[in-house]
C-alpha positions in Angstrom: -10.8 -0.6 1.5 -7.7 -1.5 -0.5 -7.5 2.0 -1.9 -7.7 3.5 1.6 -4.9 1.3 2.9 -2.8 2.2 -0.2 -3.3 5.9 0.4 -2.5 5.6 4.1 0.7 3.6 3.4 1.8 5.9 0.6 1.4 9.0 2.9 3.8 7.4 5.4 6.2 6.3 2.7 6.4 9.9 1.4 6.7 11.4 4.9 9.5 9.0 5.7 11.5 10.4 2.7 12.6 13.1 5.2 15.1 10.5 6.5 17.3 11.3 3.5 17.8 14.8 4.9 19.2 13.3 8.1 21.9 11.4 6.2 20.2 8.0 5.6 20.9 6.3 2.3 18.5 4.3 0.3 19.3 0.9 1.9 18.8 2.4 5.4 15.5 3.9 4.2 14.2 0.5 2.8 15.3 -1.3 6.0 13.5 1.3 8.1 10.2 1.3 6.3 10.1 -2.5 6.2 9.9 -2.5 10.0 7.1 0.1 10.1 3.5 -1.4 10.2 2.1 1.8 8.7 4.2 1.3 5.6 3.0 -2.3 5.2 -0.5 -0.9 4.7 0.6 0.1 1.2 1.4 -3.5 0.3 -1.8 -4.7 2.0 -3.9 -2.2 0.1 -2.2 -3.0 -3.3 -2.8 -6.7 -2.7 -6.5 -6.2 -1.8 -7.0 -4.1 -4.9 -5.4 -6.7 -7.1 -7.4 -9.5 -5.5 -10.6 -7.7 -6.0 -9.8 -7.0 -9.7 -8.6 -10.5 -10.7 -10.7 -12.9 -8.5 -14.2 -13.2 -9.9 -17.1 -12.9 -7.5 -20.7 -12.1 -7.4 -23.4 -13.0 -9.9 -22.5 -13.1 -13.5 -25.6 -11.0 -14.6 -25.7 -8.6 -11.7 -25.7 -5.6 -14.1 -28.8 -6.9 -15.9 -32.2 -6.0 -14.5 
């Protein structure tokens, strides 16, 4: 789920790079993407993936039969 959110958010981040061709600078770009909910999916996805990696869960011997 985290990977999916990250992919969706990064697609929007890349597609909004077209704003540079309309004369926006980097500060305007960052200000614009901070207000878009689609771009926040990137941060949500990264945080879900980090939480799933570093927070232990499940049984300790779930790989053993």
